[in-house]
C-alpha positions in Angstrom: 5.2 5.7 19.2 6.4 8.8 17.0 9.0 6.5 15.4 6.3 3.4 14.5 4.1 6.2 13.4 6.8 7.7 11.0 7.9 4.0 9.6 3.9 3.7 9.2 4.2 6.6 7.4 7.3 5.8 5.1 5.7 2.3 4.5 2.8 3.5 2.8 5.2 5.9 0.7 6.1 4.5 -2.8 9.9 3.8 -3.8 8.7 3.2 -7.6 8.7 6.5 -9.1 10.6 7.8 -12.1 13.0 5.6 -13.6 12.0 3.1 -10.9 8.9 2.8 -12.0 9.7 2.4 -15.6 11.9 -0.3 -13.9 9.9 -2.2 -11.9 7.3 -2.3 -14.5 9.3 -4.0 -16.9 10.5 -7.0 -14.0 6.8 -7.4 -13.6 6.1 -7.9 -17.1 9.4 -9.9 -17.2 8.0 -12.1 -14.0 4.4 -12.2 -15.4 5.5 -14.1 -19.0 7.6 -16.7 -16.7 4.2 -17.0 -14.8 2.7 -17.9 -18.3 5.1 -19.7 -19.8 5.6 -22.2 -16.4 1.6 -22.4 -16.6 1.5 -23.1 -20.2 3.9 -25.8 -19.7 2.4 -27.0 -16.3 -1.1 -27.3 -18.3 0.6 -29.3 -21.2 2.1 -31.9 -18.7 -1.3 -32.2 -16.9 -3.0 -32.9 -20.3 -0.6 -35.6 -20.5 -0.7 -37.1 -17.5 -4.4 -36.7 -17.1 -4.6 -34.4 -14.2 -7.7 -32.5 -14.9 -8.1 -30.4 -11.8 -4.2 -29.5 -12.2 -4.7 -28.3 -16.1 -7.5 -26.3 -15.1 -5.7 -24.4 -12.6 -3.0 -24.0 -15.2 -5.2 -22.6 -17.9 -6.3 -19.9 -15.1 -2.6 -19.2 -14.4 -1.9 -18.4 -18.2 -4.8 -16.4 -18.6 -4.2 -14.2 -16.3 -0.3 -14.4 -16.5 -0.7 -13.3 -20.0 -3.4 -10.0 -18.8 -0.9 -9.3 -16.3 2.1 -9.1 -19.0 -0.6 -6.7 -20.9 -1.1 -4.5 -17.9 2.4 -4.0 -17.2 4.1 -4.2 -20.5 1.7 -2.4 -22.2 -0.6 -0.2 -19.8 2.2 0.0 -17.7 0.1 -0.6 -14.7 2.7 -2.2 -12.1 0.1 -2.5 -9.1 -2.7 -3.8 -11.4 -0.3 -6.6 -12.9 0.9 -7.3 -9.4 -2.3 -7.4 -7.7 -4.1 -9.8 -10.8 -1.0 -12.1 -10.0 -1.7 -11.9 -6.3 -5.1 -12.5 -6.2 -5.0 -15.7 -8.8 -2.2 -16.7 -6.9 -4.7 -16.7 -3.4 -7.3 -18.7 -5.3 -5.2 -21.2 -6.6 -2.7 -21.6 -3.1 -5.9 -22.0 -1.2 -7.7 -24.8 -3.9 -3.8 -26.5 -3.9 -4.1 -26.6 0.2 -7.1 -27.6 0.3 -7.1 -30.5 -2.2 -3.5 -31.4 -1.5 -2.8 -31.5 -4.9 0.2 -33.1 -6.2 0.3 -34.8 -3.0 0.7 -31.1 -1.0 3.4 -30.6 -3.0 1.6 -27.8 -5.1 1.3 -26.0 -1.5 4.7 -25.4 -1.5 4.8 -22.8 -4.4 3.2 -20.3 -1.4 6.4 -20.0 0.2 7.0 -17.7 -2.9 4.4 -15.6 -2.2 5.4 -13.0 0.7 8.7 -12.2 -0.7 7.2 -11.5 -4.0 3.7 -9.6 -3.0 6.1 -7.2 -0.6 8.2 -6.4 -3.7 6.5 -6.2 -6.3 2.9 -4.9 -4.9 3.8 -3.1 -1.2 5.2 -4.2 1.7 2.0 -3.4 3.9 -0.1 -5.2 1.4 2.4 -8.6 1.1 2.5 -8.2 5.0 -1.5 -8.7 4.7 -1.8 -10.9 2.1 0.8 -13.3 4.1 -0.8 -13.0 7.5 -4.3 -14.2 5.8 -2.6 -17.4 4.4 -0.9 -18.2 7.8 -4.5 -17.7 9.2 -5.6 -20.5 6.3 -2.6 -22.6 7.0 -3.7 -22.3 11.3 -7.5 -23.4 10.2 -6.5 -26.0 8.1 -3.8 -27.9 10.1 -4.6 -26.9 13.3 -8.4 -26.8 13.5 -10.6 -29.4 13.6 -10.6 -29.2 9.9 -7.1 -30.7 9.5 -9.3 -34.1 10.0 -10.7 -33.3 6.5 -7.3 -32.5 4.7 -4.6 -34.4 7.2 -4.9 -37.4 4.6 -3.3 -35.6 1.7 -0.2 -34.4 3.9 2.3 -36.2 6.3 2.0 -35.6 10.3 5.4 -33.5 10.2 4.2 -31.8 7.1 0.7 -30.5 9.2 2.1 -29.8 12.4 5.5 -27.6 11.4 4.5 -25.9 8.0 2.5 -22.9 9.6 5.7 -22.3 11.6 7.6 -22.6 8.7 5.5 -20.2 6.9 5.4 -17.7 9.4 8.8 -17.4 10.1 9.1 -17.0 6.1 6.8 -14.3 6.5 8.8 -12.4 9.5 12.1 -13.0 7.8 10.4 -11.7 4.2 8.8 -8.8 6.0 12.1 -7.8 7.6 14.0 -8.0 5.1 11.5 -6.1 2.4 11.2 -3.5 5.0 14.7 -2.7 5.6 14.8 -2.3 1.7 12.2 -0.1 1.1 13.5 2.3 4.0 16.8 2.2 2.8 15.5 3.3 -0.9 13.2 5.5 0.8 16.1 7.2 2.3 18.3 7.3 -1.1 15.3 8.7 -3.0 14.6 11.2 -0.7 18.4 12.5 -1.1 18.3 12.3 -4.8 14.8 14.7 -4.7 16.7 16.8 -2.3 19.7 17.2 -4.2 17.1 17.8 -7.5 15.6 20.5 -5.5 18.8 22.1 -4.8 19.9 22.3 -8.4 16.6 23.4 -9.6 17.3 26.3 -6.9 20.5 26.8 -8.1 20.2 26.2 -11.6 17.1 29.0 -11.4 19.3 31.4 -9.4 21.9 31.0 -12.2 19.3 31.8 -14.7 18.3 34.8 -13.0 21.8 35.9 -12.7 22.4 35.5 -15.9 19.6 37.3 -17.2 20.6 40.2 -14.8 24.0 40.2 -16.6 22.5 40.2 -20.1 20.1 43.0 -19.3 22.8 44.9 -17.9 25.2 43.7 -21.0 22.5 45.3 -23.3 21.5 48.3 -21.3 25.6 49.3 -21.4 25.7 48.5 -25.4 22.7 50.5 -25.9 24.0 53.4 -23.6 27.5 53.0 -25.7 25.7 53.1 -29.1 23.5 56.3 -28.1 26.7 57.9 -26.7 28.4 57.4 -29.9 25.3 58.8 -31.8 25.4 62.1 -29.3 28.8 62.6 -30.7 27.1 63.2 -34.2 24.8 65.8 -33.6 23.4 64.9 -37.3 22.9 61.3 -37.2 21.0 60.7 -33.9 19.7 57.4 -33.2 21.4 56.2 -36.3 22.9 52.9 -34.2 19.5 52.1 -32.9 17.5 52.4 -36.2 20.7 50.3 -37.7 20.5 47.8 -35.3 16.8 47.5 -36.0 16.6 47.5 -39.6 19.4 44.3 -38.8 17.2 42.5 -36.9 14.2 42.6 -39.5 16.7 41.9 -42.4 18.6 39.0 -40.1 14.3 37.4 -39.5 14.2 37.7 -43.4 17.1 35.9 -44.4 16.0 33.2 -41.3 18.4 33.6 -39.1 18.0 31.8 -35.9 16.4 33.8 -33.0 20.0 33.3 -31.4 21.5 35.1 -33.8 19.5 37.9 -34.3 19.9 38.8 -31.1 23.3 39.0 -30.5 23.5 40.9 -34.7 21.6 43.3 -33.2 24.4 44.2 -30.6 27.0 44.0 -32.9 25.1 46.4 -34.9 24.3 49.0 -32.4 28.3 48.8 -31.7 28.8 49.4 -35.7 29.8 52.7 -35.2 31.7 52.9 -31.9 35.2 54.1 -33.3 33.3 57.4 -33.8 34.2 57.9 -30.1 37.9 58.2 -30.8 36.8 60.9 -33.7 37.2 64.5 -32.8 33.9 66.3 -32.6 35.3 69.2 -35.0 35.7 66.7 -37.9 32.2 64.8 -36.8 30.4 67.9 -36.7 32.2 69.9 -39.5 29.5 71.9 -41.5 31.6 72.3 -44.7 33.2 69.7 -46.7 36.4 67.5 -45.2 40.0 67.9 -46.9 41.5 64.6 -47.7 43.0 64.3 -44.3 39.9 64.8 -42.5 38.2 62.2 -44.7 40.8 59.6 -43.4 40.3 60.5 -40.1 36.6 59.8 -40.4 37.1 56.5 -42.4 39.2 55.2 -39.3 36.8 54.9 -36.9 36.0 51.8 -38.0 39.8 50.5 -37.0 39.4 52.0 -33.7 35.8 50.7 -33.2 37.6 47.3 -33.8 40.4 48.4 -31.3 37.6 49.3 -29.0 35.7 45.9 -29.4 38.9 43.5 -29.4 38.4 42.1 -25.8 34.7 42.3 -26.4 34.3 38.3 -25.3 30.6 38.4 -24.8 29.9 39.6 -28.3 33.2 38.6 -30.2 31.7 39.4 -33.8 31.5 43.1 -33.0 34.5 43.8 -33.4 34.5 42.2 -37.3 31.6 44.4 -37.9 32.7 47.4 -36.1 36.2 46.7 -38.7 34.4 45.4 -41.9 31.1 47.6 -42.1 32.2 49.8 -45.2 33.9 47.1 -47.1 32.3 47.0 -50.4 31.1 43.3 -52.2 33.5 44.3 -55.2 36.5 45.0 -52.7 36.4 49.1 -53.4 35.7 50.0 -49.8 37.8 50.5 -46.5 39.8 49.6 -44.4 41.3 46.3 -45.9 39.5 46.3 -49.5 38.2 43.3 -48.5 35.6 41.6 -51.3 32.8 38.9 -51.7 32.9 36.4 -48.8 36.0 38.0 -47.0 33.9 40.1 -45.8 32.2 38.8 -42.5 28.7 37.8 -42.9 27.3 40.1 -40.4 29.4 43.2 -41.6 27.5 42.7 -45.4 24.3 42.6 -43.5 25.0 45.8 -41.8 26.5 47.9 -44.7 23.0 47.2 -45.8 21.2 48.7 -43.2 24.1 51.8 -42.4 23.8 52.7 -45.8 20.0 52.6 -45.7 19.6 54.7 -43.1 22.6 57.2 -44.1 20.7 58.3 -47.2 17.5 58.5 -45.4 18.9 60.7 -42.8 19.9 64.7 -42.5 23.0 66.2 -43.2 24.1 69.7 -42.8 24.5 69.7 -46.5 21.5 68.0 -47.7 18.1 66.7 -46.8 17.0 63.3 -45.7 17.2 61.6 -49.8 13.4 60.4 -50.7 12.8 56.8 -50.4 12.2 55.9 -54.4 16.1 57.6 -54.7 17.5 55.5 -52.4 15.7 52.4 -53.4 17.3 53.3 -57.1 21.0 53.5 -56.0 20.9 50.7 -53.8 19.6 48.4 -56.4 22.5 49.9 -58.7 24.7 48.7 -56.1 24.0 45.1 -56.1 26.7 43.2 -56.2 29.0 46.4 -56.2 28.8 47.7 -52.7 26.2 45.5 -51.3 26.0 41.6 -51.1 23.2 40.8 -53.4 21.8 38.1 -51.2 21.5 40.8 -48.6 20.3 43.5 -51.2 17.6 41.3 -52.1 16.3 40.3 -49.0 16.2 44.4 -47.5 14.4 45.5 -50.9 11.5 43.4 -49.8 11.6 44.7 -46.7 11.4 48.1 -48.4 8.3 47.3 -50.5 6.7 45.7 -48.1 6.4 48.8 -45.7 8.3 46.5 -43.0 10.9 49.2 -42.5 8.3 52.3 -41.8 8.0 51.4 -38.6 11.5 52.3 -37.9 12.0 54.9 -40.0 9.2 56.9 -38.5 10.7 57.2 -35.1 11.7 60.9 -34.4 15.3 61.8 -35.1 16.1 63.8 -31.8 19.0 66.0 -31.6 21.7 66.0 -29.1 21.8 68.7 -26.2 25.6 68.9 -25.6 26.0 70.6 -28.6 22.6 72.9 -28.5 22.6 76.4 -27.0 20.5 75.9 -23.7 19.8 78.3 -21.5 22.1 77.9 -18.2 18.4 77.5 -16.0 17.8 74.7 -18.1 20.9 73.2 -17.6 20.8 73.6 -14.1 17.4 72.1 -13.4 18.7 68.6 -15.3 21.5 68.8 -13.9 20.2 69.1 -10.1 17.2 66.4 -11.8 20.2 63.7 -12.8 21.6 64.2 -9.1 18.3 63.4 -7.8 18.0 60.2 -9.8 21.0 59.2 -8.9 21.4 59.8 -5.7 18.0 57.9 -4.8 19.0 55.1 -7.0 15.7 55.1 -9.2 17.3 53.0 -12.0 16.7 49.9 -10.9 20.0 49.2 -9.4 21.6 49.3 -12.9 25.7 50.7 -12.3 25.4 53.5 -14.9 27.7 56.6 -13.4 26.1 60.1 -13.2 28.4 61.2 -16.7 27.0 58.2 -18.6 23.1 58.8 -17.6 23.8 62.3 -18.2 25.0 61.3 -21.7 21.6 58.7 -22.2 19.8 61.5 -21.6 21.8 63.7 -23.7 21.0 61.9 -26.5 17.1 63.0 -26.0 14.8 66.2 -28.0 17.2 69.1 -27.4 16.7 71.2 -24.8 17.3 74.3 -26.9 13.5 74.1 -27.9 12.1 73.9 -23.9 13.8 77.1 -23.5 11.9 79.3 -21.4 9.9 76.9 -20.2 9.8 75.0 -16.6 10.5 71.5 -16.7 8.3 68.5 -15.1 10.8 65.6 -14.9 8.8 62.5 -14.3 10.1 59.0 -13.6 7.7 56.3 -14.9 8.0 52.3 -13.9 6.5 49.4 -15.5 7.6 46.7 -12.9 5.6 42.9 -13.8 3.1 42.4 -11.5 3.7 39.3 -8.8 3.8 35.8 -10.4 3.8 37.5 -13.5 6.5 35.9 -15.7 7.8 38.7 -18.4 11.0 38.4 -20.9 13.4 40.8 -21.5 11.8 41.8 -24.7 8.3 41.8 -23.6 10.1 44.6 -20.7 11.7 46.6 -24.0 8.6 46.5 -26.2 6.9 47.8 -23.0 9.3 50.7 -22.6 8.6 51.9 -25.8 5.0 51.6 -25.8 5.1 54.0 -23.1 7.4 56.7 -24.6 5.0 56.7 -27.6 1.9 57.1 -25.0 4.3 59.9 -23.6 5.0 61.3 -26.7 1.5 60.8 -28.0 0.0 62.8 -24.8 2.3 65.7 -24.4 0.6 68.2 -26.7 4.0 70.4 -26.8 7.7 68.9 -27.5 8.6 66.5 -24.9 12.0 64.5 -24.0 12.1 61.1 -22.8 14.9 58.9 -22.1 15.1 55.3 -21.0 17.3 54.9 -17.9 16.8 50.8 -17.2 14.9 47.8 -18.8 11.6 48.9 -17.0 12.0 52.6 -16.3 11.8 56.0 -18.7 12.0 59.7 -17.7 10.1 62.0 -19.2 10.7 66.1 -19.1 7.1 67.3 -19.9 7.3 71.4 -20.4 4.9 73.6 -17.7 2.8 75.4 -20.0 -0.6 77.1 -19.2 -4.3 75.3 -19.0 -1.6 72.1 -18.9 -3.5 70.8 -15.6 -2.6 68.6 -12.9 0.1 66.0 -13.1 -2.1 63.5 -11.8 -4.5 64.2 -14.9 -1.4 64.3 -17.3 -0.3 60.7 -16.4 -4.1 59.1 -15.7 -4.0 60.0 -19.9 -0.5 59.0 -20.2 -1.2 55.4 -18.8 -4.7 55.1 -20.8 -3.0 56.1 -24.4 -0.3 53.1 -22.9 -3.0 50.8 -22.7 -4.2 51.7 -26.0 -0.8 51.3 -27.6 -0.1 47.9 -25.6 -1.8 44.9 -24.1 0.7 45.4 -20.8 -1.9 43.8 -18.1 1.2 42.4 -16.9 3.1 45.4 -15.5 2.0 47.6 -12.9 2.1 51.4 -13.5 3.6 53.9 -11.6 5.3 57.3 -11.6 7.1 59.5 -9.0 7.5 63.4 -10.1 10.9 64.9 -9.3 11.0 68.7 -8.7 14.4 71.0 -8.6 15.3 72.6 -5.6 
């Protein structure tokens, strides 16, 4: 019984979906056209031979065939077209059977009905329609009513046709049930494979997203470590990357290329890792030999990035971002189009940030003077096309948001008190031990370098620090892309700085987490109240309704 119920359910499930539905619609349209043409020919022949009763049925078949063609070919409604043909055939064949048209020959067309209706409409519909016709033939030929129609048929026809039609119905039903179940099985296998492919595709996309996320985190960490070596250019790589993104979009570059360029710009000074700290941070003027060592950071950076297959252009940017458009740069004195396009773009952004940053031997150069110097370098130091676009950004105020970000100093090169360093060390050890970094693979030393790039702890000397981990996790069911997460973390850092009434140290330790070291002062109040203010400021700065905000306080033991 359960098997019969399952078969019954299967027969009610359509096998015409997707491409099959479009194909069967086209086949139905062709059949409707054939019926229309055949009926039209029949009308002409009946007009010629004077058979008016057959002429009328031909006109009806022609009209209905044309409508069925429109339904299947234009409206793409297979079932409606097939049902219209079925009803027309049912009425026409019933009339032929009763009248015995064409000496009984016309009724023979009904033998096509079982297979046609089961294929084009539905197996169940075809079986029901065929059984109704079987009942009609039994009543007409095997009941007392046969006396009224027998004169149009031979005795053998009247006796055997209901049996012949029943056999036709049974054979057509068996064939179509087998065809339907086989097609349904193939369809389910195909759907299962499609679902599995979709599942694996989603899994691969998530894995790719995590790999891209981890790759970008690694690039950001490396860029931060590079900036930490030079106490006078903190945040330089990150600002150059943001300037480069703005310039690339101003030039109309594709967004995929913009994202790659951002990573290349973050790594443009990676070669400084190989430059001795004593030279990078030398307070006096450099000797010719020391200046040559500084210049070697371009080739060292290219060597470091020579195997960076995921960001192949990073090597060219690191090597050529100090080349000049007039061929007087270093290390290879390339000129014009010989310089890779991304290196020419980063060159403009790098020079601007260098002039706008404080140095030990000078303060940051005023914007007006910087603009004048950059315009003077048009066609000499800078690519004219890239420089013109950058000047448009500068004049339009688009660079102000990036430039307004606070320049931080590295505690690696300042004189913090031992107590402060011990507290930070214990805090970092606790974070690494409890894996509060969203499971990203960062060693303790790398994590320490990341935090070392925040505001110098020397400004917090003599104060007790409160380390707080702030998390922004997407709500369940929310779809949040990587850029949205970055913007949210940046907004949280701004909210923390806005809330704190004293200097605060911030570090982004994962895509959705930020560490803040708050100096404890009298009257600061409870941490809960403090974080409520932070979250309130966050929502004022950023519409982050899709994130769940949370925090955890770490205490040094």
